[in-house]
PLY file of the C-alpha trace (Angstrom):
ply
format ascii 1.0
element vertex 410
property float x
property float y
property float z
element edge 409
property int vertex1
property int vertex2
end_header
18.55 -43.90 16.30
15.89 -45.00 18.79
12.40 -45.57 17.36
10.08 -42.61 17.83
7.31 -42.84 20.39
3.68 -42.46 19.40
3.66 -39.01 20.98
6.69 -37.91 18.95
5.09 -39.17 15.74
1.90 -37.33 16.61
3.79 -34.07 17.11
5.42 -34.36 13.67
2.44 -35.60 11.68
-0.23 -33.37 13.20
1.99 -30.36 12.46
2.53 -31.58 8.89
-1.24 -31.78 8.38
-1.78 -28.07 9.11
-1.26 -27.18 5.44
-4.43 -28.99 4.42
-7.46 -26.74 4.79
-10.09 -29.02 3.27
-11.39 -30.88 6.29
-14.92 -29.66 6.97
-17.53 -32.23 7.95
-20.61 -30.28 6.89
-23.33 -32.22 5.13
-22.76 -35.64 6.64
-25.60 -37.93 7.68
-25.62 -38.26 11.44
-24.42 -41.62 12.70
-26.00 -42.64 16.01
-24.16 -44.93 18.43
-26.97 -45.33 20.96
-27.73 -48.82 19.63
-24.10 -49.88 19.82
-20.68 -48.71 18.68
-18.46 -45.82 19.64
-18.84 -42.11 18.95
-21.25 -40.08 16.90
-20.99 -37.41 14.26
-22.74 -34.07 14.49
-23.94 -31.77 11.76
-20.60 -30.25 10.89
-17.08 -29.83 12.27
-13.46 -29.01 11.59
-10.67 -29.18 14.14
-11.96 -26.21 16.15
-15.28 -25.20 14.58
-18.83 -24.46 15.61
-21.93 -26.46 14.77
-25.23 -24.72 13.95
-26.34 -25.18 17.56
-23.22 -23.44 18.87
-21.19 -26.46 19.92
-17.43 -26.35 19.38
-16.26 -29.70 18.02
-13.02 -30.96 16.57
-11.43 -33.62 14.40
-8.14 -35.41 14.81
-6.29 -34.05 11.77
-3.10 -35.93 10.93
-1.01 -37.36 8.13
-0.48 -41.09 8.09
3.07 -40.23 7.00
5.00 -37.25 5.70
7.30 -39.49 3.65
6.52 -38.96 -0.03
7.93 -40.26 -3.29
6.70 -37.18 -5.19
8.70 -33.97 -5.56
6.02 -31.24 -5.79
7.93 -27.97 -5.60
5.38 -26.23 -3.33
5.11 -29.08 -0.76
7.24 -29.10 2.37
6.97 -32.91 2.49
8.34 -33.44 -1.03
10.94 -36.17 -1.43
13.80 -33.66 -1.76
12.80 -31.72 1.36
15.01 -31.94 4.44
12.25 -32.29 7.04
11.90 -34.62 9.98
9.97 -37.70 8.85
7.61 -40.01 10.68
5.06 -42.68 9.86
2.08 -44.16 11.68
1.01 -47.75 11.25
-2.72 -48.21 10.55
-3.11 -49.69 14.03
-1.55 -46.58 15.61
-3.95 -44.26 13.79
-6.90 -46.35 14.97
-5.59 -46.32 18.56
-5.08 -42.55 18.51
-8.54 -41.90 17.11
-10.28 -44.08 19.68
-8.23 -42.80 22.61
-8.77 -39.17 21.67
-12.47 -39.85 21.37
-12.65 -41.60 24.74
-11.03 -38.50 26.27
-13.77 -36.40 24.69
-11.23 -34.45 22.64
-12.53 -35.22 19.13
-15.63 -36.32 17.27
-13.93 -37.67 14.18
-10.85 -38.13 12.02
-9.37 -36.26 9.07
-6.67 -38.41 7.50
-4.27 -37.52 4.71
-0.88 -38.90 3.75
2.23 -38.57 1.69
2.71 -41.23 -0.98
4.78 -44.15 0.31
6.09 -46.75 -2.16
2.99 -46.47 -4.38
-0.41 -44.75 -4.50
-2.18 -48.12 -4.11
-0.27 -49.09 -0.98
-0.91 -45.69 0.62
-4.60 -45.70 -0.26
-4.87 -49.32 0.87
-3.52 -48.44 4.32
-5.94 -45.51 4.63
-8.88 -47.72 3.67
-7.72 -50.29 6.18
-7.76 -47.63 8.92
-11.31 -46.60 8.05
-12.43 -50.24 7.85
-10.95 -51.09 11.26
-12.63 -48.07 12.84
-16.04 -48.77 11.32
-16.15 -52.57 11.30
-13.84 -53.75 14.08
-14.57 -50.98 16.60
-18.04 -49.78 15.56
-16.84 -46.17 15.33
-19.76 -43.92 14.33
-17.88 -40.62 14.33
-17.01 -38.55 11.29
-14.26 -39.78 8.94
-12.76 -37.72 6.12
-10.19 -39.39 3.87
-7.93 -37.55 1.46
-7.88 -39.89 -1.50
-4.89 -40.55 -3.76
-5.71 -39.72 -7.42
-3.44 -42.43 -8.86
-4.85 -45.16 -6.61
-7.00 -47.88 -8.16
-10.73 -47.05 -8.48
-11.55 -50.16 -6.42
-9.69 -48.75 -3.41
-11.38 -45.36 -3.72
-14.74 -47.11 -4.06
-14.12 -49.00 -0.83
-12.97 -45.83 0.91
-16.32 -44.22 0.12
-18.17 -46.98 1.95
-16.46 -46.11 5.24
-15.74 -42.36 4.96
-18.29 -39.59 5.36
-16.37 -37.37 2.98
-13.67 -37.92 0.37
-11.46 -35.23 -1.11
-8.98 -35.01 -3.94
-6.73 -31.95 -4.04
-6.77 -30.12 -7.37
-3.42 -28.70 -6.14
-3.13 -25.59 -8.36
-5.72 -23.63 -10.36
-4.08 -24.10 -13.78
-3.09 -27.38 -15.48
0.14 -25.81 -16.78
1.17 -24.92 -13.22
0.56 -28.47 -12.01
2.71 -29.88 -14.80
5.50 -27.43 -14.00
5.50 -27.57 -10.20
4.19 -31.12 -9.60
5.64 -33.11 -12.53
4.61 -36.54 -11.16
0.94 -35.49 -10.95
-1.41 -35.25 -13.92
-4.40 -32.90 -13.94
-6.36 -35.42 -16.00
-5.88 -38.11 -13.34
-7.03 -35.76 -10.59
-10.20 -34.86 -12.46
-10.85 -38.50 -13.33
-10.69 -39.39 -9.63
-13.19 -36.63 -8.86
-15.49 -37.91 -11.60
-15.35 -41.44 -10.16
-16.40 -40.18 -6.74
-19.26 -38.19 -8.27
-20.51 -41.20 -10.24
-20.27 -43.48 -7.20
-22.28 -41.01 -5.14
-24.94 -40.79 -7.82
-25.13 -44.59 -8.10
-25.57 -44.90 -4.33
-28.73 -42.78 -4.52
-30.47 -45.09 -7.00
-32.60 -48.00 -5.84
-32.00 -51.50 -7.17
-34.65 -53.56 -8.96
-35.64 -54.97 -5.55
-36.33 -51.49 -4.21
-33.33 -51.47 -1.90
-30.76 -48.73 -1.92
-27.09 -49.67 -2.32
-24.71 -48.88 0.54
-24.30 -45.15 0.97
-21.15 -43.68 -0.51
-19.37 -40.69 1.04
-22.66 -39.14 2.23
-21.02 -35.78 3.00
-19.77 -35.54 -0.59
-16.36 -34.54 -1.83
-14.24 -31.42 -1.56
-10.94 -30.17 -2.90
-8.22 -27.65 -2.17
-6.06 -25.43 -4.36
-2.95 -23.51 -3.41
-3.15 -19.77 -4.02
-0.16 -17.63 -4.84
2.32 -20.34 -5.88
1.82 -19.32 -9.51
0.63 -16.18 -11.26
-2.99 -17.23 -11.80
-5.41 -14.33 -11.37
-8.33 -14.48 -8.96
-10.70 -14.35 -11.93
-9.20 -17.55 -13.35
-9.15 -19.17 -9.91
-12.88 -18.52 -9.53
-13.55 -19.85 -13.04
-11.73 -23.07 -12.10
-13.79 -23.33 -8.91
-17.05 -22.76 -10.80
-16.15 -25.55 -13.23
-15.34 -27.88 -10.34
-18.64 -27.17 -8.60
-20.69 -27.75 -11.73
-18.70 -30.66 -13.16
-18.03 -32.76 -10.06
-20.79 -31.77 -7.61
-18.25 -30.61 -5.02
-19.41 -29.51 -1.59
-16.54 -27.09 -1.09
-13.47 -25.71 -2.76
-10.87 -24.65 -0.20
-8.24 -22.00 -0.85
-4.86 -22.26 0.87
-2.42 -19.36 0.65
1.02 -20.54 -0.45
3.62 -20.65 2.31
7.28 -20.27 1.30
9.25 -23.36 2.28
12.96 -24.00 2.88
15.14 -24.81 -0.15
12.29 -23.94 -2.48
12.43 -23.96 -6.27
13.35 -20.71 -7.99
10.01 -20.97 -9.81
8.17 -20.22 -6.56
7.64 -16.73 -5.10
9.88 -15.67 -2.22
7.07 -14.25 -0.13
3.62 -15.56 0.66
0.51 -13.84 -0.68
-1.47 -11.73 1.79
-3.91 -13.81 3.81
-6.56 -11.25 2.90
-6.42 -12.62 -0.66
-7.41 -16.05 0.63
-10.21 -14.45 2.65
-11.53 -12.52 -0.37
-11.56 -15.72 -2.45
-13.69 -17.43 0.19
-16.08 -14.46 0.12
-16.24 -14.62 -3.68
-16.80 -18.38 -3.52
-19.74 -17.73 -1.17
-21.20 -15.26 -3.67
-21.09 -17.90 -6.40
-22.65 -20.60 -4.24
-25.40 -18.66 -2.47
-25.90 -15.26 -4.11
-26.19 -16.11 -7.81
-22.97 -14.44 -8.95
-20.92 -15.76 -11.87
-17.15 -16.12 -11.59
-16.55 -13.84 -14.57
-18.55 -10.91 -13.20
-16.88 -11.10 -9.79
-13.43 -11.14 -11.38
-14.31 -8.38 -13.82
-14.94 -5.91 -11.00
-11.23 -4.98 -11.15
-9.35 -4.59 -14.45
-6.41 -6.63 -13.18
-8.54 -9.74 -12.64
-7.53 -9.79 -8.96
-9.96 -9.15 -6.12
-9.80 -5.85 -4.28
-8.12 -6.55 -0.95
-9.48 -3.38 0.68
-13.20 -4.11 0.20
-15.25 -7.28 -0.07
-16.10 -8.70 -3.54
-19.82 -7.95 -3.34
-19.19 -4.29 -2.57
-16.50 -4.14 -5.27
-19.01 -5.50 -7.81
-21.66 -2.98 -6.75
-19.21 -0.09 -7.09
-18.22 -1.29 -10.57
-21.89 -1.62 -11.61
-23.46 1.51 -10.17
-25.82 1.82 -13.13
-27.88 -1.01 -11.58
-28.38 0.95 -8.36
-30.11 2.19 -6.32
-32.73 -0.59 -6.21
-36.23 -0.10 -4.89
-36.50 -2.52 -1.98
-40.29 -2.62 -2.39
-40.14 -3.91 -5.98
-36.73 -5.45 -6.61
-36.45 -9.16 -7.40
-34.86 -11.58 -5.00
-31.87 -11.91 -7.35
-31.24 -8.17 -7.28
-31.75 -7.83 -3.53
-29.08 -10.49 -3.02
-26.65 -8.21 -4.87
-27.14 -5.28 -2.50
-24.09 -4.82 -0.22
-25.12 -5.31 3.40
-27.98 -7.70 2.57
-27.41 -11.37 3.44
-29.53 -14.31 2.39
-31.54 -14.30 5.64
-32.14 -10.55 5.37
-33.43 -10.93 1.81
-35.77 -13.74 2.87
-37.16 -11.49 5.63
-37.60 -8.57 3.23
-39.58 -10.70 0.78
-41.83 -11.93 3.58
-42.29 -8.50 5.16
-43.13 -6.55 2.03
-46.20 -8.72 1.41
-47.74 -6.96 4.42
-46.80 -3.37 3.61
-43.91 -0.98 2.98
-40.46 -1.85 4.33
-38.77 1.11 5.96
-35.22 1.92 7.07
-35.81 0.86 10.66
-37.37 -2.40 9.50
-34.20 -3.29 7.59
-32.10 -2.62 10.67
-34.29 -4.99 12.69
-34.00 -7.61 9.95
-30.21 -7.61 10.26
-29.27 -5.52 7.21
-25.95 -3.68 7.46
-27.31 -0.29 6.45
-23.95 1.44 6.67
-23.11 -0.56 3.50
-26.55 -0.63 1.93
-27.38 3.11 2.13
-25.95 4.14 -1.28
-27.58 1.22 -3.09
-31.25 1.22 -1.99
-34.34 3.38 -1.97
-37.05 3.15 0.69
-40.17 5.14 1.56
-38.11 7.03 4.15
-34.66 6.89 2.50
-33.16 7.92 -0.82
-29.39 8.02 -1.44
-29.56 11.02 -3.75
-26.18 11.66 -5.35
-24.43 9.28 -2.95
-24.67 6.31 -5.34
-22.61 8.08 -8.01
-20.27 9.89 -5.67
-16.62 9.77 -6.73
-15.58 9.26 -3.10
-17.94 6.33 -2.46
-15.21 3.68 -2.45
-13.16 5.72 0.03
-16.20 5.70 2.32
-15.82 1.91 2.75
-12.08 1.32 2.33
-10.06 1.05 5.54
-8.12 4.12 6.58
-4.41 4.19 5.61
-2.05 3.02 8.33
1.30 4.60 9.11
4.07 2.05 8.54
6.71 1.66 11.22
10.30 2.44 10.28
11.82 0.08 12.84
0 1
1 2
2 3
3 4
4 5
5 6
6 7
7 8
8 9
9 10
10 11
11 12
12 13
13 14
14 15
15 16
16 17
17 18
18 19
19 20
20 21
21 22
22 23
23 24
24 25
25 26
26 27
27 28
28 29
29 30
30 31
31 32
32 33
33 34
34 35
35 36
36 37
37 38
38 39
39 40
40 41
41 42
42 43
43 44
44 45
45 46
46 47
47 48
48 49
49 50
50 51
51 52
52 53
53 54
54 55
55 56
56 57
57 58
58 59
59 60
60 61
61 62
62 63
63 64
64 65
65 66
66 67
67 68
68 69
69 70
70 71
71 72
72 73
73 74
74 75
75 76
76 77
77 78
78 79
79 80
80 81
81 82
82 83
83 84
84 85
85 86
86 87
87 88
88 89
89 90
90 91
91 92
92 93
93 94
94 95
95 96
96 97
97 98
98 99
99 100
100 101
101 102
102 103
103 104
104 105
105 106
106 107
107 108
108 109
109 110
110 111
111 112
112 113
113 114
114 115
115 116
116 117
117 118
118 119
119 120
120 121
121 122
122 123
123 124
124 125
125 126
126 127
127 128
128 129
129 130
130 131
131 132
132 133
133 134
134 135
135 136
136 137
137 138
138 139
139 140
140 141
141 142
142 143
143 144
144 145
145 146
146 147
147 148
148 149
149 150
150 151
151 152
152 153
153 154
154 155
155 156
156 157
157 158
158 159
159 160
160 161
161 162
162 163
163 164
164 165
165 166
166 167
167 168
168 169
169 170
170 171
171 172
172 173
173 174
174 175
175 176
176 177
177 178
178 179
179 180
180 181
181 182
182 183
183 184
184 185
185 186
186 187
187 188
188 189
189 190
190 191
191 192
192 193
193 194
194 195
195 196
196 197
197 198
198 199
199 200
200 201
201 202
202 203
203 204
204 205
205 206
206 207
207 208
208 209
209 210
210 211
211 212
212 213
213 214
214 215
215 216
216 217
217 218
218 219
219 220
220 221
221 222
222 223
223 224
224 225
225 226
226 227
227 228
228 229
229 230
230 231
231 232
232 233
233 234
234 235
235 236
236 237
237 238
238 239
239 240
240 241
241 242
242 243
243 244
244 245
245 246
246 247
247 248
248 249
249 250
250 251
251 252
252 253
253 254
254 255
255 256
256 257
257 258
258 259
259 260
260 261
261 262
262 263
263 264
264 265
265 266
266 267
267 268
268 269
269 270
270 271
271 272
272 273
273 274
274 275
275 276
276 277
277 278
278 279
279 280
280 281
281 282
282 283
283 284
284 285
285 286
286 287
287 288
288 289
289 290
290 291
291 292
292 293
293 294
294 295
295 296
296 297
297 298
298 299
299 300
300 301
301 302
302 303
303 304
304 305
305 306
306 307
307 308
308 309
309 310
310 311
311 312
312 313
313 314
314 315
315 316
316 317
317 318
318 319
319 320
320 321
321 322
322 323
323 324
324 325
325 326
326 327
327 328
328 329
329 330
330 331
331 332
332 333
333 334
334 335
335 336
336 337
337 338
338 339
339 340
340 341
341 342
342 343
343 344
344 345
345 346
346 347
347 348
348 349
349 350
350 351
351 352
352 353
353 354
354 355
355 356
356 357
357 358
358 359
359 360
360 361
361 362
362 363
363 364
364 365
365 366
366 367
367 368
368 369
369 370
370 371
371 372
372 373
373 374
374 375
375 376
376 377
377 378
378 379
379 380
380 381
381 382
382 383
383 384
384 385
385 386
386 387
387 388
388 389
389 390
390 391
391 392
392 393
393 394
394 395
395 396
396 397
397 398
398 399
399 400
400 401
401 402
402 403
403 404
404 405
405 406
406 407
407 408
408 409
């Protein structure tokens, strides 16, 4: 068989990388190439994403190879899978990154890989790619490396010197599921790799006895990804796992990827994929934990099953399950309670707190501040608005749930 061209490899390995969701570049320190070098990195970016100033930027998102010596049941690139395989050399990845940049198509690189021969060899090649880009070519764009948990700590430490962000996939939300569906991987090793990255980042912030700071280490932090729906873990337990990851390893993001059924899959896996709305609701719940002061347990407890309500968002579901705490008086409520009002975002709450120092806040004021009053009405009182019996109405959930749709027979 004739060797594959670079374009053919790119088609295979860029498609294989689509299953990895954890490639945001938010939080990185801007690298400036005006004094020499190639490229620059903006405030944030992911394949096709928008920066705070409205720019649409993208990353080259590829696998170094989809060959893999592991046999994770949920992975389409597992060793027993009958998929078309390809492999880039480190030099080819560097060439692609630079050429795509010169054509103004990308601002950085997201690089992951299957495990070839050994974790150390795979991680060594990925580090070599980052080193060549940074040192040999002066590349100042964003680089995100997906690290290999079983690779030596020395290789991961070197990777952090060149990459803006490192990530280690937690794979599945429960240790028992990882042991069952990914027998070559150990949850303890994954968490140890995360801990090493956290410690290296902390060490890079401390000054030496001479007053100099050590070289920065993965300035955009670390992230992880877990597959949703491959096992029977409830959303409540998924959120608990995420909360532990955030607090224990100082993660920037936990990404949730809905399981996709794959050919010749294990009988232990579900035959159909979970609804994408479940993934969306988990992201909303994750946002509530990170920015609104919610605990994982209280979000998950909003529904007896432990799964998030797919028809309404988690914040509204919590409010409906805790009606005794409403309605809140917007003029007197604490910031923490205002953040729990459906229809109030963080910016709206900041504006309310500033505005009420100068006098009463009325219904029209909230509309001008950006509050979604169609959601907030049953949960707030104002000088010119009181929900009356609406807060305790038995039909309140139906007011927000989408209307039933007629299914097609054919």
